[in-house]
C-alpha positions as CSV (number, residue, x, y, z in Angstrom):
1,X,88.2,101.4,106.1
2,X,91.8,101.4,107.4
3,X,93.7,101.9,110.6
4,X,97.3,103.1,110.7
5,X,100.2,101.9,112.8
6,X,103.2,104.1,112.6
7,X,104.4,106.3,109.7
8,X,107.5,105.1,108.0
9,X,110.2,107.4,107.1
10,X,110.8,107.0,103.4
11,X,113.4,108.7,101.2
12,X,113.8,107.1,97.8
13,X,110.6,105.1,97.8
14,X,107.8,103.4,99.8
15,X,107.6,99.7,99.4
16,X,103.9,98.6,99.5
17,X,103.4,95.1,100.8
18,X,99.8,93.8,100.5
19,X,99.4,90.8,102.8
20,X,96.8,88.2,103.6
21,X,97.9,85.3,105.8
22,X,101.6,85.8,105.3
23,X,102.7,85.3,108.9
24,X,105.3,82.8,107.8
25,X,107.0,85.2,105.4
26,X,106.5,88.8,106.5
27,X,109.5,89.2,108.9
28,X,111.9,87.7,106.4
29,X,110.5,89.9,103.5
30,X,110.7,93.1,105.5
31,X,114.2,92.3,106.8
32,X,115.5,91.6,103.3
33,X,113.8,94.7,101.8
34,X,115.4,97.0,104.4
35,X,118.8,95.3,103.9
36,X,118.7,95.7,100.1
37,X,117.5,99.3,100.2
38,X,118.0,101.0,103.6
39,X,116.7,104.3,102.5
40,X,113.2,103.1,101.6
41,X,110.1,102.9,103.8
42,X,107.9,99.8,104.0
43,X,104.1,99.9,104.2
44,X,102.4,96.7,105.1
45,X,98.8,96.7,103.9
46,X,97.2,93.8,105.8
47,X,93.7,92.6,104.6
48,X,92.5,91.5,108.0
49,X,94.6,88.3,108.0
50,X,93.3,85.8,110.5
51,X,96.7,84.1,110.9
52,X,98.3,87.0,112.9
53,X,100.1,88.8,110.0
54,X,98.8,92.1,111.2
55,X,100.2,91.7,114.7
56,X,103.6,90.8,113.3
57,X,103.4,93.9,111.1
58,X,102.7,96.0,114.2
59,X,105.7,94.5,115.9
60,X,108.0,95.3,113.0
61,X,106.6,98.9,112.9
62,X,107.3,99.3,116.6
63,X,110.8,98.1,116.2
64,X,111.8,100.2,113.1
65,X,110.6,103.6,112.1
66,X,110.9,102.8,108.4
67,X,108.0,100.3,108.7
68,X,104.3,101.2,109.0
69,X,101.1,99.3,108.7
70,X,97.6,99.9,107.2
71,X,95.0,97.5,108.7
72,X,92.2,97.2,106.2
73,X,88.7,96.5,107.1
74,X,85.8,95.5,104.9
75,X,85.9,93.6,101.6
76,X,89.2,92.0,100.9
77,X,91.1,91.8,97.7
78,X,94.6,92.5,96.2
79,X,93.3,95.4,94.1
80,X,91.7,97.1,97.1
81,X,94.9,96.6,99.2
82,X,97.1,98.0,96.5
83,X,94.8,100.9,96.0
84,X,95.0,101.8,99.7
85,X,98.8,101.4,99.7
86,X,99.4,103.4,96.5
87,X,97.2,106.2,97.6
88,X,99.0,106.4,100.9
89,X,102.3,106.6,99.0
90,X,100.9,109.6,97.1
91,X,99.7,111.2,100.3
92,X,103.1,110.9,101.8
93,X,104.8,112.6,98.9
94,X,107.5,110.0,98.3
95,X,108.9,109.9,94.7
96,X,108.3,106.2,94.1
97,X,105.9,103.5,95.2
98,X,107.2,100.0,94.8
99,X,104.8,97.0,94.9
100,X,105.8,93.4,95.5
101,X,104.5,90.1,96.7
102,X,105.1,89.1,100.3
103,X,106.0,85.4,99.5
104,X,109.6,85.9,98.4
105,X,108.8,85.2,94.8
106,X,110.1,88.7,94.2
107,X,113.7,89.1,95.3
108,X,114.1,92.3,97.4
109,X,117.7,92.6,96.0
110,X,116.1,94.0,92.8
111,X,114.7,97.1,94.5
112,X,117.7,99.4,93.8
113,X,117.4,98.5,90.0
114,X,113.7,99.3,90.0
115,X,114.4,102.6,91.7
116,X,117.1,103.5,89.2
117,X,115.2,102.6,86.0
118,X,113.2,105.9,85.8
119,X,110.0,104.9,84.0
120,X,106.5,106.1,84.9
121,X,106.2,102.5,85.9
122,X,109.1,100.1,85.8
123,X,108.1,96.4,85.8
124,X,110.2,93.6,87.2
125,X,109.7,91.4,84.2
126,X,109.8,87.6,83.7
127,X,109.6,88.0,79.9
128,X,112.4,90.2,78.8
129,X,115.9,89.1,78.1
130,X,117.5,87.9,81.3
131,X,114.1,87.2,83.0
132,X,113.9,83.7,84.5
133,X,111.2,81.3,85.8
134,X,113.3,78.4,87.1
135,X,110.6,76.5,89.1
136,X,107.7,76.8,86.6
137,X,106.2,73.8,84.7
138,X,105.6,74.1,81.0
139,X,101.8,74.2,81.6
140,X,102.2,77.2,83.9
141,X,104.6,79.0,81.5
142,X,102.1,78.6,78.7
143,X,99.2,79.9,80.8
144,X,101.1,83.0,81.9
145,X,102.5,83.7,78.4
146,X,99.0,83.4,77.0
147,X,97.5,85.7,79.6
148,X,100.2,88.4,78.8
149,X,99.6,88.0,75.0
150,X,95.8,88.4,75.6
151,X,96.4,91.6,77.6
152,X,98.9,93.1,75.2
153,X,96.5,92.5,72.3
154,X,93.4,93.7,74.1
155,X,94.9,97.0,75.3
156,X,97.9,97.6,72.9
157,X,100.4,97.7,75.8
158,X,104.1,97.7,75.0
159,X,105.2,95.8,78.1
160,X,106.1,92.1,77.8
161,X,105.0,91.3,81.4
162,X,101.8,93.1,82.0
163,X,100.7,90.9,84.9
164,X,103.8,91.1,87.1
165,X,103.2,92.6,90.5
166,X,106.8,93.7,91.1
167,X,106.8,97.3,90.0
168,X,108.0,100.9,90.8
169,X,105.5,103.7,90.1
170,X,106.3,107.4,90.0
171,X,103.8,108.9,92.5
172,X,103.4,112.1,90.5
173,X,101.8,109.9,87.8
174,X,99.8,107.8,90.4
175,X,98.3,111.1,91.6
176,X,96.6,111.5,88.3
177,X,95.1,108.0,88.3
178,X,91.3,108.0,89.0
179,X,91.4,105.2,91.5
180,X,87.6,105.4,91.9
181,X,87.3,104.2,88.4
182,X,89.4,101.1,89.0
183,X,87.1,98.2,89.7
184,X,89.3,95.1,89.9
185,X,89.4,93.7,93.4
186,X,91.8,90.9,92.4
187,X,94.8,90.3,90.3
188,X,93.4,92.0,87.2
189,X,94.1,95.3,89.1
190,X,97.7,94.9,87.9
191,X,96.6,95.3,84.3
192,X,94.0,97.9,85.0
193,X,96.3,100.4,86.7
194,X,99.0,99.7,84.1
195,X,96.6,100.9,81.4
196,X,96.0,104.2,83.2
197,X,99.7,104.8,83.9
198,X,100.4,104.2,80.2
199,X,97.7,106.7,79.2
200,X,98.7,109.4,81.8
201,X,102.5,109.2,82.0
202,X,105.2,110.7,79.8
203,X,108.2,108.5,80.5
204,X,106.5,105.3,79.5
205,X,106.7,101.7,80.7
206,X,110.1,100.2,81.3
207,X,111.1,96.6,82.2
208,X,114.0,95.1,84.0
209,X,114.6,91.3,84.1
210,X,114.0,89.4,87.3
211,X,114.1,85.8,88.5
212,X,110.7,84.8,89.7
213,X,110.6,82.0,92.3
214,X,107.6,80.0,93.6
215,X,106.7,80.6,97.2
216,X,108.2,78.1,99.6
217,X,106.0,78.9,102.6
218,X,102.3,79.5,102.9
219,X,99.6,79.0,100.2
220,X,99.0,80.9,96.9
221,X,96.0,83.2,96.7
222,X,95.7,82.7,92.9
223,X,93.3,80.1,91.7
224,X,91.2,79.2,88.7
225,X,88.2,81.3,89.8
226,X,90.4,84.4,90.2
227,X,91.9,83.9,86.8
228,X,88.4,83.7,85.2
229,X,87.0,86.7,87.1
230,X,90.1,88.7,86.1
231,X,89.7,87.9,82.4
232,X,86.0,88.8,82.5
233,X,86.8,92.1,84.3
234,X,89.4,93.0,81.6
235,X,86.9,92.3,78.8
236,X,84.4,94.6,80.5
237,X,87.1,97.2,80.9
238,X,88.0,97.0,77.2
239,X,84.4,97.5,76.3
240,X,84.1,100.5,78.5
241,X,87.1,102.1,76.9
242,X,85.5,101.8,73.5
243,X,82.5,104.0,74.6
């Protein structure tokens, strides 16, 4: 269940920002997004954050017509928040929906390049030439690279960075995605929707290099439990596609 606050005016794209306890980052992220791409709209999809993120989002929407808010109720999860935001982008009829994290690990300055790339889905990639992970330990790099290799092998996807959440989707392709058949509540949603877009689209998956930075404020939502649940969900998905 969701409640709306404002309806952003969006020309080139609607930037979907899923949030949970991002009060420390939200103002800065929205300000930088609108500075980098003044023609886009911003949709904050707040998952009932107890730290006041939703109230800050409402203030931003009241101050700027390009910003709007979806207040989600019920079961939380990145996948559910992204589903709500992407379906709202389709409903509004904007050409592109852009997803990004609200912790400044994704640089808003890259948005114009995502818009210009022209794929059914364009991925801000850490693993193509020019992509950088300046703050990551060797252990974290190995885990992330292994996860991407696992996904590419399991689903025969051509993208190098299948788990990146920094993306631009064509909404005419999103409109064909059977969201009711996507079951990932957490981070594996990024892979699950990529599989559908690859199957339904015609202009393919494209990647542009990005520099991915660790968050400097707030706490990460990704833990070992989420990684294990995501892997199990992807295995179930692969088995279902074989039927």
